[in-house]
N, C-alpha and C positions, 0 to 999 in steps of 0.2 A: 415151300419156295415162294418168296415174294418177289415179283417182277414191276417195276416202275416203267410206264412207257409213255413218254412225251409224244402226242400224236398231232401230226400237221404242224410241225414247228417251222417256225418262220425263219427257215435256214436254208440258203441255197446260194449257187453262184450267180453271177449276172446272167439273164438270158441273152442269146444270141440276138434276140429281137432290138434290144436297146443297146447292144454294145457300142455301137457307132455314136450314141447322143453325146452332144458336148459335157454333159456332167459326168458321164462314166468316163470318157476318154480323158478329161482334166484329171480327174482321181487316179485313172491308171498312169497316166504320164508322171505325177507326182509321186506314186508308189512304185514306179518302174515295173509295173506287171501288166500282163495281158488283160484286157477288159473281162474276158469270161473266165478268168481264174479267180477274180475277186468275188467277196461275199457282197450279195446285194444288201443295202443298208439305206433305209428311208432317208435317214439324216443327211447322207451325202448323194444320193440318186434320186431324190423326190420328184425332181423335173423330168426325168426319164421314166420315171414308173407310171405317169399317169393313165396311160392307156393298157397297161399290162392286165390280162385276166386276174380276177380274185385280188385285186391290187390292195384291197384292205387288209388282206391277211398277209401280206407279203413284206419284206424288208425290215423285219424286226427280230435280228439274231440277238439282241440284248435280252429278250424274254427268256430264251432258252439257256443264255447264259448264267442269268441270275438264279433260275430253277435249279441248273446242275451245280453251281457252287453250294446251293443249300443242301441238296441231296448228297452230294460227295463229302460234305463236312459232317454228315449225321453219323451216329455210331451204329447205326442198324445195318443187318445183313439183307442185302437184296441185289437184284440185277438191274441194270439200267439201260435202257434202250432208248433212242431219239428216232422217231418217225417224222420225216420232213414233208414240206408242201408238196414236193415232187416225187413222193412215195419212196425215198431213199430209207433204209433202215441201217442205223449207226448202233452199234454196240460199245459201252464204255466200261472198262473195267473199273471195279470199286476201289482199286488203289490209286486210281489217277488223281493227280494233283493240278487241275485246271489253273490255268492264270487267271489271277484275279483282277489283272488290268483288262479293260475291254478290247483295246487295240492289239494286245499280245493274244487273246483270245481269238480274235477274228483271223490273224495270220496263222494261228494252229488250225483253224477250221479250213482256211485256204490249203494249206498243206495237206490236210487230211484228204479233201476233196479231190486233189491232184494226186497223191500217192496212195489213196484208200486206206492206208494205215500208218498209225503212229506208235512207234516202239521205244522202249526203254531197254537197252541191250537186246536181248532175244524177247522180252516180254511184250505182248500186245497191249498197248493201253487204250487205245480207240481204233476202232475198224470200221469201214463202210461194208456191210454186209450183202449177202445175195438173197437175204430172208425178205419176205413179204411181210406186211402187217398181220395178215392172217395166220402166217406160220407163227409168229411170235406170241400169238394169244391162243393159239390153238391148245386143247389139253388142260387149260386152266379155267378156274372160275373168273369171271372178267366183270369189273367195275368200271363203269365211265363216270367220270366226274362230268356234269353237265346241267345247266340251268334247266328247270322243268323236270328233272329226276326226282325220285321219291325222297322225301327227306326222313332220315332215320340214321341211327347210330350203327356204325359199322367198325369193326376191327378188322384190319387187313392182315390176312396171313394166308399162305399158300394159295394166292391168287396173283391175277394182273390187275393193277390200277392204271387206268389210262387218263390222262390230263393233257387238254388241248393246249398248245404253247404257240398261239397266235393272238393277235392284239385285238380283232374284232370279227364279229360274224359266228357262224356255227360249223360243225363239222360237215363235210361234203357227204352229198348223197353216196357216193361209192363207199366212204368210210363207214357211213352208218349202216350200210348194207353187211358189211364186214362185221360190225358189231352184232348185229342181228343173227348173221350165220354162227356166231360163237356163243350165242346166247348170252350176251352181255345184259348187266343190269345197271340201269342208270340212278346215279345217286346225286343228289342237290343238297347244297348246304346253305342256300339264300334265295331269296325271291328276286335279287337282282344281280348282274353280271358281276364276276369276281375277277381278279387278275389270276393269272396261272401262278405267280408266285405265292399268293395267299392260300390257293388250293393246295399247293404243294406243302405248305407248312401245315395246313389242316390235317392232309393225308399222312404227315410223318407224326402228327400227334395221335395218330390211332394205330399205329404199329405196336 
């Protein structure tokens, strides 16, 4: 079994701490939504995000959107999980056809965070789980794509492959501790930082 896990994905709803900022309120009025039910987006909420902790890693849901479109388009058989910057774990059914339009994707994610599940009839397509990142990785060989890891050829099968889906920086210390606890191996494909999308392409080419 192969499991793809996008780690610390820049996907979250607007934090309460900035819900009353003019940039957020204007967006909420325009979209007729509660501020805290909207997905945080740096393109729209940039001025409100300036004082957020880990600000450089947040407000980029476009990254996970692009990566998921690529993964779900592929013909390979594997499980897909999205771990968010706020430690939420989302399961995505491989048969799911995500909206290619970014704004529609955002609307879908807002519904997901509100309802915790998206269905087609009785079939669950996307679900906010009660799992932890450690539980998703436990019992599998784990490879983490990370700058500074070992450069070597890998064929991914019967394992979990972790890809950071945030715009800048490194994994949090708590996440690195989990990787250590599950015996993860770190794999690098370049001496310089690469996008999550390129890294996802590289991983899919090794399946």
